[in-house]
C-alpha positions in Angstrom: 7.4 54.9 -7.3 4.7 56.4 -8.7 2.5 58.9 -6.6 -0.9 60.4 -8.0 -2.1 63.7 -6.1 -5.4 65.0 -6.6 -6.0 68.3 -5.7 -9.0 68.4 -3.2 -9.5 69.9 0.3 -7.4 67.6 1.9 -5.4 66.6 -1.0 -5.8 62.7 -2.0 -2.9 60.8 -2.6 -1.6 57.3 -3.1 1.3 55.4 -4.4 2.4 52.0 -4.6 1.4 49.7 -4.3 -2.3 51.0 -3.9 -1.5 52.3 -7.7 -2.0 48.9 -9.3 -2.1 50.1 -12.8 -0.8 53.1 -15.0 -2.5 53.4 -18.6 -0.7 54.4 -21.6 -1.2 58.1 -22.5 -3.4 58.2 -25.2 -4.1 61.2 -28.3 -5.2 61.1 -31.5 -3.6 62.3 -34.7 -6.5 65.0 -34.9 -5.5 66.7 -32.0 -7.6 65.1 -29.3 -6.3 66.5 -25.5 -4.1 63.4 -24.0 -5.9 61.4 -21.2 -4.5 58.2 -19.0 -5.7 56.1 -16.8 -4.8 55.3 -12.7 -6.5 52.2 -11.7 -5.7 52.1 -7.4 -6.4 49.4 -4.8 -10.0 49.4 -3.2 -10.5 45.7 -2.5 -11.2 46.5 1.5 -13.2 49.4 0.4 -10.7 51.3 1.9 -10.5 54.7 -0.5 -14.3 54.6 -1.7 -15.5 57.3 1.0 -12.7 60.0 0.6 -13.0 59.6 -3.3 -17.2 59.7 -2.7 -16.7 62.7 -0.9 -14.4 65.0 -2.4 -16.3 65.1 -5.7 -13.2 64.6 -7.6 -14.4 65.2 -11.1 -12.6 68.5 -12.8 -9.5 68.3 -9.8 -6.6 68.7 -10.7 -4.0 65.6 -10.7 -0.4 64.9 -10.7 1.3 61.8 -11.5 4.8 62.0 -10.6 7.5 58.9 -11.0 10.2 59.3 -8.3 9.5 62.8 -7.5 9.1 63.8 -11.1 5.9 64.9 -13.2 5.1 62.6 -15.9 1.4 63.5 -16.3 -0.6 66.6 -15.2 -4.2 67.1 -15.7 -8.0 67.1 -14.2 -10.1 64.3 -13.6 -12.5 63.4 -16.0 -14.1 60.0 -15.0 -14.2 57.9 -11.8 -15.3 54.4 -11.3 -15.8 52.8 -7.9 -15.5 49.3 -6.8 -12.9 47.0 -6.0 -10.7 49.1 -7.7 -11.1 53.1 -8.7 -10.3 53.7 -11.8 -9.3 57.7 -12.2 -9.4 59.3 -16.0 -6.9 62.3 -16.2 -7.0 64.7 -19.1 -4.4 67.1 -20.0 
């Protein structure tokens, strides 16, 4: 099971089934920093206030799979709608 934690105060945390998609890790040959996109279900707007109030940009985030870290970095972008798309950069 995937779990995303953002180190806001208090911490924001989502697990499956709220996590609906995990993008592949991307990096360019020229040494560009790796990034990854995580999509959260927000169809009822249930996560909008927490994400907006926490000012999550540049905060540390970690994506775990069954308790093991698969990606750690900072939040670089957030798009809020029926889904919340969070772009992480290592």
